C-alpha positions in Angstrom: -10.0 12.4 13.9 -10.1 9.3 16.1 -9.6 10.1 19.7 -6.5 8.9 21.5 -8.1 8.8 24.9 -9.1 5.5 26.3 -8.2 2.1 24.8 -11.8 1.5 23.7 -11.6 4.3 21.2 -8.4 3.2 19.6 -8.4 1.6 16.2 -7.9 -2.1 15.4 -6.9 -1.5 11.8 -4.6 1.2 10.4 -4.5 2.3 6.7 -1.2 4.1 6.4 -0.5 5.9 3.1 3.2 6.8 2.6 3.5 10.0 0.7 7.0 11.0 -0.3 6.8 14.4 -2.0 9.3 13.8 -4.8 10.0 10.8 -6.9 12.9 10.1 -9.3 10.7 10.5 -12.4 8.0 13.0 -11.4 8.7 16.2 -9.4 6.4 16.6 -6.4 4.5 13.5 -7.6 2.0 13.2 -4.7 0.8 16.8 -5.4 0.4 16.2 -9.2 -3.0 17.3 -10.3 -5.4 14.8 -11.8 -8.6 16.5 -13.0 -8.6 19.2 -10.2 -7.5 16.8 -7.4 -4.0 15.9 -6.3 -2.8 12.4 -6.5 -2.5 12.2 -2.7 -6.0 13.6 -2.3 -7.5 11.0 -4.6 -5.8 8.1 -2.7 -6.7 9.4 0.7 -10.4 10.1 -0.2 -10.9 6.5 -1.1 -9.1 5.3 2.0 -11.3 7.6 4.1 -14.4 5.9 2.7 -13.3 2.7 4.5 -12.7 4.6 7.7 -16.1 6.2 7.4 -17.9 2.9 7.2 -15.8 1.2 10.0 -15.1 2.9 13.4 -12.3 0.4 14.0 -10.3 1.8 11.1 -8.0 4.8 11.1 -6.4 6.3 8.0 -3.0 8.0 8.4 -1.0 10.1 5.9 2.7 9.4 6.4 4.4 12.4 4.8 7.9 13.8 4.5 7.3 17.4 3.7 5.6 20.4 5.3 4.3 21.4 1.9 2.4 18.1 1.7 1.1 18.7 5.2 -0.2 22.1 4.3 -1.9 20.7 1.2 -3.6 17.9 3.1 -4.7 20.3 5.9 -6.3 22.5 3.3 -8.2 19.6 1.7 -9.1 17.5 4.7 -8.9 19.8 7.7 -8.8 17.8 11.0 -10.6 14.8 9.5 -7.2 13.1 8.6 -4.5 12.0 10.9 -1.1 13.2 9.6 2.4 12.1 10.7 5.5 13.9 9.5 8.4 11.4 8.9 12.1 11.8 8.0 13.0 12.4 4.3 15.9 9.9 4.8 13.6 6.9 5.0 14.5 4.6 2.2 11.1 2.9 1.4 7.4 3.2 1.8 7.5 0.3 4.3 10.1 2.1 6.4 7.8 5.2 6.4 4.8 3.1 7.5 6.9 1.5 10.3 8.2 4.9 11.5 4.6 6.2 11.4 3.3 3.3 13.4 6.0 3.7 16.1 5.0 7.4 16.3 1.3 6.6 16.8 2.2 4.1 19.5 4.6 6.5 21.2 2.0 9.2 21.2 -0.6 6.7 22.5 -2.9 7.4 19.5 -3.0 3.6 19.0 -2.3 0.6 21.1 0.2 -1.9 19.7 -1.6 -4.7 21.5 -5.0 -3.8 20.0 -3.9 -3.2 16.4 -4.7 -6.3 14.3 -3.4 -5.1 11.0 -1.5 -2.3 9.4 -2.3 -1.7 5.7 0.4 -0.1 3.6 -1.5 1.6 0.8 0.8 3.1 -1.8 0.1 6.8 -2.3 0.3 6.6 -6.1 -2.8 4.5 -7.0 -5.5 7.2 -7.5 -8.2 4.8 -8.8 -7.8 1.8 -6.6 -11.0 0.0 -5.4 -11.4 0.6 -1.7 -13.5 -2.6 -1.3 -10.3 -4.6 -1.6 -8.9 -3.1 1.6 -11.8 -4.7 3.5 -11.0 -8.0 2.0 -7.4 -7.6 3.2 -8.3 -6.6 6.7 -10.7 -9.6 7.0 -7.7 -11.9 6.9 -6.6 -10.6 10.3 -9.8 -10.9 12.3 -8.6 -13.8 14.4 -4.9 -13.2 14.3 -2.9 -12.1 17.4 -0.8 -8.9 17.0 2.3 -10.8 18.0 1.9 -13.4 15.3 3.9 -12.7 12.1 1.6 -12.6 9.1 1.5 -10.6 5.8 -1.0 -10.4 3.0 -0.9 -8.6 -0.3 -3.0 -8.5 -3.5 -2.7 -9.9 -7.0 -5.0 -9.7 -10.1 -5.1 -11.3 -13.5 -2.7 -9.7 -15.9 -4.1 -6.4 -17.2 -4.3 -6.6 -21.0 -2.9 -3.0 -21.4 0.3 -3.9 -19.6 3.4 -5.2 -21.4 4.6 -8.2 -19.3 8.2 -7.6 -20.4 8.1 -4.1 -18.7 10.2 -4.4 -15.6 8.1 -1.9 -13.6 5.2 -4.3 -13.7 5.8 -6.9 -11.0 4.7 -10.5 -11.4 3.8 -13.0 -8.7 3.5 -16.8 -8.2 1.2 -18.3 -5.6 0.8 -21.7 -4.1 -2.6 -23.5 -4.0 -3.2 -22.1 -0.5 -2.6 -18.5 -1.6 0.9 -18.5 -0.1 3.3 -16.2 -2.0 6.1 -18.2 -3.6 8.0 -15.5 -5.5 7.8 -12.1 -7.0 9.8 -10.9 -10.0 10.1 -8.1 -12.5 10.5 -10.7 -15.2 7.7 -12.9 -16.6 7.1 -15.8 -14.3 6.5 -18.7 -14.7 8.8 -18.7 -17.7 7.5 -20.9 -20.5 8.7 -21.5 -24.1 5.3 -20.5 -25.4 4.5 -17.2 -23.7 0.9 -16.9 -22.4 -0.3 -13.8 -20.6 -3.1 -15.9 -19.0 -0.6 -17.6 -16.7 0.7 -14.3 -15.3 -0.5 -12.6 -12.1 0.0 -8.9 -11.6 1.2 -7.8 -8.1 -0.9 -5.0 -6.7 1.4 -3.0 -4.3 -0.8 -3.0 -1.2 0.4 -4.8 1.9 -1.1 -5.7 5.3 0.9 -6.8 8.3 0.4 -7.7 11.9 2.5 -5.3 14.1 5.0 -8.2 14.7 5.4 -8.9 10.9 5.9 -5.2 10.2 8.6 -4.9 12.9 10.3 -8.2 11.8 10.2 -7.1 8.1 11.5 -3.5 8.6 14.3 -4.5 11.0 15.7 -7.4 8.9 18.6 -7.0 6.5 17.9 -7.0 2.8 18.9 -10.4 1.2 20.7 -10.7 -2.1 17.5 -11.7 -4.0 15.8 -8.5 -2.8 18.6 -6.3 -4.0 18.9 -8.3 -7.3 15.3 -7.8 -8.2 14.9 -4.5 -6.3 11.7 -5.8 -4.7 11.5 -5.5 -0.9 8.6 -8.0 -0.6 11.2 -10.7 -1.3 12.7 -10.0 2.1 9.5 -11.3 3.8 9.9 -14.6 1.9 13.5 -14.8 2.8 13.1 -14.3 6.5 10.1 -16.7 6.6 7.2 -14.4 7.4 3.9 -16.3 6.5 3.0 -14.3 3.4 -0.2 -14.7 1.4 -1.9 -13.0 -1.5 -5.6 -12.4 -2.2 -6.7 -12.4 -5.9 -8.9 -9.5 -6.7 -10.6 -7.9 -9.6 -11.3 -4.1 -9.6 -15.0 -3.1 -10.1 -15.8 -1.1 -13.2 -14.5 2.4 -12.9 -11.5 1.4 -10.7 -8.0 0.5 -11.6 -4.9 -0.7 -9.7 -2.4 1.1 -12.0 0.2 3.1 -10.1 1.6 6.4 -11.3 5.3 5.9 -11.7 6.1 7.8 -14.9 5.0 10.8 -16.9 3.1 8.5 -19.3 1.3 7.0 -16.3 0.3 10.5 -15.2 -1.0 11.3 -18.7 -3.0 8.0 -18.6 -4.5 9.0 -15.2 -5.6 12.4 -16.4 -7.4 10.7 -19.3 -9.0 8.1 -17.1 -10.2 10.8 -14.7 -11.9 12.7 -17.5 -14.2 9.7 -17.9 -15.7 10.5 -14.5 -13.5 8.1 -12.4 
């Protein structure tokens, strides 16, 4: 575990993994077993690979249950920083923000030293950890009090139905600035072409200022209409960009949202992933 004594030992980058025990579709989702490892365990193992290679990175599990804490302690011992948050928090971003405030209050991290906070969803067991490095590189020369957000997109996965509302689409400007996100196919054309679609990978990185501005702002109508919180960042004017990535062979950015996703994950894991 990274020491909290002395500013020199405090991390510049945080990878916070929000882990809500239950979901609306899968009971105790983060503890669901995928080839003898839990969903939470698989995500955190990959995140800890990044921490192992970079002493300026700290991985934190943001949990809402003592049952999850006991599981993670059994698996990781004291090698993982764990923060218990309220079950009443509405979104993963709110859990990340609450965790960040706790780390600052306990002097485990210095808000002035942190360059970026990565919000890594706890339901992507096969994500490519190399993409986190690419995200964090965008913040090397950015001051913590400057509002900035980055996320990830990829070419549309052939196995996804673009009409499925759980698969979020994105439109970017030439300079990688995010223009809009939607659950519906965008851009909308008379002759549908999957090659024009970008799939939004639900990983975010913020400066401390951007995270604070985002989580303390009211939700606009377009966020509530699409049920996509990232639209709030566009609405309040946070500079928001997206890096286009491609997972290496053996990795996949698919999240586990439904029972069919969990079934797919178990089959994917059997292939040695």
